[in-house]
N, C-alpha and C positions, 0 to 999 in steps of 0.2 A: 621370224621377224622379231627385230629388235624392239623392245618395250621402251618407254620412257622412264623406268624405274632407275636406270643406271646413268641418266642424263646429268652431267654437272655443268655443262656449257651448252647455253642455248642462246645463239645470236641471230639476229636478223641481217639478211643482205638482199641485195637487189639483183635481178636478172637483167642483163644488158641488152642493148638493141639487136645483137645477133644471137639472143638467147645464151649467152655465156654469163658465167658468174664466178666468183672466187669465195671458197669456203673460207671463213675467217680462220686465222692462225690458231686461236685458242681451241677452236672446235678440231682443226686437224691434228694438234698436238694430243688432245684427249682421245682422239680416235685412233691414233697412231699411223695417220696418213702421211706419207712422205712423197717429195716431188718424184715423179716417174711412177708412182704406183698405178697399177691398171684397176680401174674401178668400173662398176656397173651401176647405172641408175635405173630403179625399178619404180613406175608409177604404182603406188598402193592404193589409190583412190583420189578423189577429187581434191587437188590441192596438197596431196601428200606424195614425196618421193623419198625413197630409200636408197642411199648411196652406199656401196659396199665393195670392199676389195675383192678381186677375182679370188685371191688367196682365202679370204674369209668365207666366200661362198663355197669354195672347193672343201674346206675344212668342215663346214657345216654339213655338206653331203656326206663326206667320209664318216663323220662322227655319228649319223643316223644309220649307216650301212652295218650290216651284220658282219661282226669279226670273227675270223678263223675259230672254230670251236664253240661259237656262241649258239649257232642254230645248225639244224640239219634240214637243207633245202627241201630235199625229197620228202621227209615227213611233213614239212610245213605245206608243200604243195599237195600231198596226199590228204591231209586234214582239211585244207581249204577245199578241195574237191568234194569230200565227203559232205561238208557243210552246204555246199552249192547244191548238190543232190538232195540233201535233206530239206532245203528250201524249196526246190522244185516240186519234190514230192508233196510237200505240205500244200504248197499253191494248187497242184493238180487236184488233191484231196478237197480242198475247199471248193473246187470248181465242180466237184464230183466226177471228175474224168480220171479214169483209170486206163493206161494203155498197156497192153500185154506185150511181151518180147515179140510175138508173133505180128501183132498190129503194127508194131513199131518198124520191124523188118520190112512188113508189106508197104507201109508209107514210104519208107525210105527208099525201096525199089521203084515205086511209082514216080517218086520226085526225080530219082536219077533218071528214069525212062523219060519223063517230061523234058529234061533238060539235054536229052540226047546223049547221056553218058553210059 
């Protein structure tokens, strides 16, 4: 979300009877908004609305996406999975529960049988 630190033009304006409003020209110029630009209005809290062009939103998403060569998705998923397993194991240990592979397979088979699969 855009912060107020870059704001140079802040002007008040009214919302009309049909919910319409006009963004002041100085604000449009500062934001680089032009006639015909497709914009999205996002409610970000009580009394707060963020207006952003679709192009700016798209750029924000792409800027946050991994670029080719930046990451190895397979390794990332494997690392996250190992982290999940470690968290699950730690939780089971805290509960004092240990499930052997045989117990796990038996419980899985019982569940499948109960589901009729």
